[in-house]
C-alpha positions in Angstrom: -81.9 -110.8 8.7 -79.9 -111.6 12.1 -82.4 -110.9 14.1 -84.3 -113.8 11.8 -81.6 -116.3 13.0 -81.5 -115.1 16.8 -84.4 -115.9 16.9 -84.2 -119.0 15.4 -81.5 -120.2 17.0 -82.9 -119.5 20.1 -86.2 -121.8 19.0 -84.0 -124.1 18.3 -82.3 -124.3 21.6 -85.0 -124.2 23.5 -86.9 -127.1 21.6 -83.7 -128.5 22.4 -83.8 -128.7 25.4 -87.3 -129.9 26.6 -86.3 -133.4 27.3 -89.7 -136.2 27.2 -90.1 -138.2 29.9 -91.2 -141.8 29.3 -94.0 -142.5 31.1 -94.0 -145.5 33.2 -95.9 -149.1 31.7 -97.6 -151.5 34.5 -97.1 -154.6 33.6 -97.6 -157.9 36.4 -96.8 -161.6 35.9 -99.6 -163.3 38.4 -101.3 -166.5 38.9 -104.8 -166.4 37.9 -105.4 -169.4 40.2 -104.1 -171.0 43.7 -104.4 -172.4 46.9 -105.6 -170.0 50.3 -102.3 -170.6 52.1 -99.9 -171.7 48.8 -97.4 -169.0 48.7 -97.6 -167.5 44.8 -95.2 -164.9 42.9 -96.7 -161.3 42.5 -93.1 -160.1 39.7 -93.8 -156.7 38.0 -92.3 -156.7 33.9 -93.2 -153.0 34.4 -91.0 -150.6 32.8 -90.1 -147.1 33.5 -91.5 -146.5 36.6 -89.0 -145.1 39.3 -91.8 -147.0 42.4 -93.5 -149.7 41.9 -96.1 -151.1 44.1 -98.8 -154.4 44.3 -102.2 -154.1 46.4 -103.0 -157.7 46.6 -107.0 -156.6 47.1 -107.0 -158.8 50.3 -108.5 -156.7 53.6 -106.3 -154.2 54.3 -104.7 -154.4 50.4 -107.6 -153.0 48.2 -106.4 -150.4 46.1 -109.5 -148.6 45.4 -109.5 -148.3 48.8 -106.1 -146.6 48.7 -107.2 -142.8 49.4 -108.8 -144.5 52.9 -105.3 -145.3 55.0 -107.6 -146.4 57.8 -110.2 -148.8 58.0 -111.9 -150.1 61.4 -112.6 -154.2 60.9 -115.3 -156.7 60.8 -113.8 -156.7 64.8 -113.7 -152.1 65.6 -109.6 -152.6 65.4 -108.3 -149.6 63.7 -106.1 -151.1 60.5 -103.9 -149.2 57.8 -104.7 -149.8 54.0 -101.5 -149.9 52.2 -99.2 -151.1 49.2 -96.1 -153.4 49.3 -93.6 -151.6 47.8 -91.4 -153.5 45.8 -89.3 -151.1 44.1 -86.1 -153.3 45.0 -87.5 -156.1 44.1 -89.3 -156.0 41.4 -91.1 -159.3 42.8 -92.5 -160.7 45.9 -94.2 -163.2 47.7 -97.5 -163.8 48.8 -100.3 -165.6 50.8 -103.9 -165.5 50.7 -105.3 -166.6 54.0 -108.9 -167.1 52.7 -110.9 -168.3 49.6 -112.3 -165.8 47.4 -111.7 -163.3 44.4 -109.2 -160.7 44.6 -107.8 -158.0 42.4 -104.3 -157.3 42.2 -103.3 -153.6 41.3 -99.2 -153.3 40.5 -99.1 -149.5 40.0 -95.8 -148.3 38.4 -94.9 -144.1 39.4 -92.0 -142.3 37.9 -92.3 -137.9 38.1 -89.8 -135.3 36.5 -86.6 -134.1 38.1 -87.7 -131.5 40.4 -90.6 -134.0 41.3 -93.7 -132.0 40.4 -95.4 -134.5 38.3 -96.5 -138.0 38.9 -97.4 -140.6 36.2 -98.9 -143.6 36.7 -99.9 -146.5 35.1 -101.7 -149.8 36.5 -102.3 -153.1 36.0 -104.6 -155.6 37.4 -104.8 -159.4 37.6 -107.6 -161.1 38.7 -106.8 -164.5 41.1 -108.9 -167.1 42.4 -108.3 -168.8 45.9 -109.7 -171.8 46.3 -110.6 -173.9 49.9 -108.0 -175.9 50.6 
């Protein structure tokens, strides 16, 4: 009987010590169209994120190419492909130089306390940039 009670208490203690991590939820507010050269606001409405980055979709900020950190442009120059860290500000202003359709991707990330497991959530938004 005593062994059964101790086993039950041990199970209860272990169950109560395991803490469920709230996974991040990515959310992005951005306009659907703007003019080239016009400054726009990109705002995160994400929840439970420790790190937030925005990839604007234009040259050197393409999320689909995030693993290709170095790229070569049309002139043969080596350029870096990166996102913008907006963890602190939760927003940024941005201006597209050229007309076109771009995919903006916001990535909300979170890790466990020991840093081993990383959870990510992504939110993408299409923006049409019109010529002036």
